[in-house]
C-alpha positions as CSV (number, residue, x, y, z in Angstrom):
1,M,33.4,-15.6,33.2
2,K,34.5,-19.5,31.8
3,I,33.3,-20.7,28.7
4,S,33.5,-23.9,28.5
5,R,34.9,-25.5,24.9
6,R,30.9,-27.2,24.9
7,A,29.3,-24.5,25.8
8,L,31.6,-22.6,22.6
9,L,31.0,-25.4,20.1
10,G,27.0,-25.4,20.6
11,S,26.4,-22.1,20.8
12,I,28.2,-21.5,17.6
13,S,26.0,-23.5,15.9
14,L,23.2,-21.1,16.4
15,L,24.8,-17.7,14.4
16,P,23.4,-18.9,11.8
17,L,20.0,-18.8,12.6
18,A,20.2,-15.4,14.0
19,P,19.2,-13.5,11.1
20,A,16.5,-15.4,10.6
21,A,15.3,-14.8,14.2
22,T,15.6,-11.4,13.6
23,R,14.1,-11.1,10.6
24,A,11.3,-13.1,12.4
25,Q,10.8,-11.0,15.0
26,A,10.4,-7.8,12.8
27,L,8.1,-9.5,10.2
28,G,5.9,-10.8,13.4
29,S,5.2,-7.2,14.0
30,N,3.4,-6.9,10.8
31,A,2.6,-11.1,10.1
32,V,-1.1,-9.9,9.8
33,F,-0.6,-7.4,7.0
34,Y,2.0,-9.7,5.4
35,D,-0.6,-13.0,5.4
36,I,-3.4,-10.2,3.2
37,V,-0.7,-9.5,1.0
38,R,0.1,-12.8,0.1
39,Q,-3.9,-13.8,0.7
40,I,-4.3,-11.0,-2.4
41,G,-1.7,-12.4,-4.3
42,G,-2.8,-16.2,-4.4
43,I,0.6,-17.5,-3.3
44,P,2.3,-18.1,-0.5
45,D,5.6,-18.3,-1.4
46,I,5.6,-14.2,-1.9
47,S,10.0,-13.2,-1.5
48,D,10.6,-11.1,1.7
49,H,11.4,-8.4,-1.0
50,L,8.6,-8.1,-2.0
51,L,6.7,-8.3,1.1
52,D,8.7,-5.3,2.6
53,A,7.5,-3.3,-0.7
54,A,4.1,-4.4,-0.6
55,N,4.7,-3.1,3.1
56,D,6.8,0.1,3.1
57,E,4.9,1.2,-0.7
58,F,1.2,0.9,1.6
59,L,2.7,3.1,4.4
60,T,4.0,5.8,2.0
61,T,1.2,6.0,0.2
62,Y,-1.5,5.6,2.5
63,G,-0.4,5.6,6.0
64,A,-0.1,3.8,9.4
65,A,-3.3,4.8,10.0
66,A,-4.9,3.6,6.6
67,Q,-2.7,0.3,6.7
68,R,-4.1,-0.3,10.1
69,E,-7.8,-0.3,8.9
70,F,-6.6,-2.4,5.5
71,V,-6.1,-5.1,8.0
72,Y,-8.5,-4.8,10.3
73,A,-11.0,-5.0,7.8
74,L,-9.1,-8.0,6.0
75,R,-8.4,-9.8,8.9
76,T,-10.8,-12.6,8.8
77,G,-12.7,-15.1,6.4
78,A,-12.5,-15.3,2.5
79,I,-10.3,-12.6,0.8
80,A,-12.4,-11.9,-1.8
81,E,-15.2,-12.1,0.3
82,R,-14.1,-9.0,2.4
83,I,-12.5,-7.1,-0.7
84,K,-16.1,-7.2,-2.2
85,Q,-17.8,-6.3,1.5
86,A,-15.1,-3.6,2.3
87,S,-15.3,0.1,1.6
88,P,-14.2,1.5,-1.3
89,E,-11.1,2.9,0.0
90,I,-10.5,-0.2,1.3
91,Q,-11.1,-2.1,-2.4
92,E,-8.6,0.4,-3.5
93,Q,-6.1,-0.5,-1.5
94,A,-6.4,-4.4,-2.0
95,A,-6.2,-3.2,-5.5
96,F,-2.6,-1.2,-4.6
97,V,-1.5,-4.5,-3.7
98,A,-2.9,-6.1,-6.2
99,R,-1.2,-4.2,-9.0
100,L,2.3,-3.8,-7.0
101,L,2.6,-7.7,-6.0
102,Y,1.7,-8.5,-10.1
103,T,3.8,-6.1,-12.1
104,G,6.4,-4.1,-9.4
105,E,4.7,-1.0,-10.5
106,V,4.4,2.5,-8.1
107,M,3.6,5.4,-8.8
108,R,6.2,8.0,-8.9
109,D,6.6,11.4,-9.7
110,G,3.0,11.0,-11.8
111,A,3.4,8.2,-13.0
112,Y,3.8,4.3,-13.0
113,K,7.5,2.4,-12.6
114,A,8.3,-0.1,-12.2
115,I,10.5,-1.0,-9.0
116,Y,9.8,-4.4,-8.4
117,Y,9.5,-5.3,-11.3
118,P,12.1,-8.4,-11.0
119,W,10.3,-9.9,-7.7
120,C,7.0,-9.4,-9.1
121,L,4.4,-12.1,-9.6
122,G,3.9,-11.9,-12.9
123,W,7.3,-13.4,-14.0
124,K,5.9,-16.3,-11.8
125,S,3.3,-16.9,-13.7
126,L,5.2,-17.5,-16.2
127,T,6.5,-20.7,-17.4
128,F,8.5,-19.6,-20.4
129,A,10.4,-16.3,-19.4
130,T,12.3,-14.1,-16.2
131,A,12.8,-11.0,-15.5
132,P,14.6,-8.9,-18.0
133,G,17.8,-8.4,-15.9
134,T,17.4,-11.3,-14.2
135,C,18.8,-13.8,-17.6
136,G,21.9,-14.1,-19.3
137,G,24.0,-10.7,-18.0
138,P,23.7,-7.7,-17.0
139,A,20.9,-4.9,-18.5
140,F,18.1,-6.6,-19.9
141,G,19.8,-10.1,-20.3
142,H,17.8,-11.7,-23.4
143,W,15.8,-9.6,-23.8
144,A,18.3,-7.2,-25.2
145,H,18.5,-9.2,-28.1
146,H,16.3,-9.1,-30.5
147,P,14.3,-12.8,-31.5
148,V,15.7,-14.5,-34.9
149,T,13.5,-14.2,-37.8
150,G,13.7,-16.4,-40.9
151,D,11.8,-19.0,-42.7
152,M,11.1,-22.2,-40.5
């Protein structure tokens, strides 16, 4: 098989898109679930990491059959109305997703742990702070330092 220089150079420009295409294909299988998660979060630009976390944690907590029922119940219409009219199980699952999105917390060993806190929407809602550990250095970054006290 002979490849012309033009064909080779033309195909090189597509290489950076390969990971994005793979990601888009993977999202396609759960696109409706991710859309519902974005609606529950109330913003369109939720990080891919947090979307994947919501998917993984939902499946771990409730299972694939529950996720299918969740998607079926909330797939069309205004999200607030759909949740209000849904069964108590679906309402609990929607609250689970909202808690995960805004706090980054999930239940581990009988206690809530903030595993996804750097990506959670609670930090996006603040204009004056960033998540500990992502601001100014290792560990807790600037959060590790006590505030300056004194008379002003």
